[in-house]
C-alpha positions, -999 to 999 in steps of 0.1 A, spaced: 0 0 0 15 34 -9 19 63 15 -9 84 2 -34 56 5 -22 47 40 -23 84 51 -59 86 38 -68 55 58 -52 69 89 -71 101 86 -104 83 79 -97 61 110 -92 93 131 -125 108 119 -144 76 127 -128 75 161 -137 111 168 -173 104 157 -175 74 181 -161 97 209 -189 122 202 -214 94 203 -200 83 237 -202 119 250 -239 121 241 -247 86 253 -230 90 288 -227 116 315 -189 116 318 -183 151 304 -161 163 275 -131 143 286 -148 111 274 -145 124 238 -107 125 241 -104 91 258 -127 72 234 -111 88 204 -76 78 216 -87 43 223 -104 37 189 -77 55 170 -50 35 188 -67 3 179 -70 14 143 -32 23 142 -24 -11 156 -45 -28 129 -30 -7 102 5 -17 113 0 -50 95 -5 -31 62 28 -11 65 62 -22 54 80 -45 78 115 -38 67 139 -21 91 163 5 77 196 19 89 176 48 103 156 28 128 128 4 132 103 -4 105 71 16 98 51 -15 108 68 -16 143 64 21 147 27 20 140 22 -10 162 39 5 192 23 39 188 -11 23 183 -8 2 214 4 31 235 -23 55 223 -50 28 229 -37 22 264 -37 59 272 -73 61 260 -83 31 280 -66 44 312 -84 78 306 -117 60 303 -110 40 335 -100 72 353 -131 91 342 -156 63 346 -144 45 377 -128 52 411 -96 33 404 -66 50 420 -43 70 397 -14 50 411 -29 17 399 -36 32 365 0 45 363 12 10 372 -9 -5 345 6 19 320 41 11 331 35 -26 328 21 -22 292 50 1 283 75 -25 295 57 -54 277 57 -34 245 94 -26 249 103 -62 255 82 -75 226 97 -49 201 132 -58 214 125 -95 208 111 -88 173 141 -67 164 164 -94 178 149 -120 154 154 -96 124 191 -90 134 202 -126 130 
């Protein structure tokens, strides 16, 4: 898939995620923040799914576009999920921070293992 097509798909995914965030705002009583959190969650999931359509070859400049989209998609989705949990529940901010750090470590480990396989 070429870059123009992929960019159009990313933009379309963001618009859909924003529309779902607006729907969540009108369907719930959680305030305007829910628009941001739902948009981040849906857009992160879309970026993760689109990572499988990107090129998977690493270059001398760094990791592949596929790895970059996968990691950014996971982290954006987790930030959205943590925001929703913070807004909608009474979970402590420290527990949510711990969840984020665990996910961050797992993503780092998995990318290191993926890049280790490619380096052989």
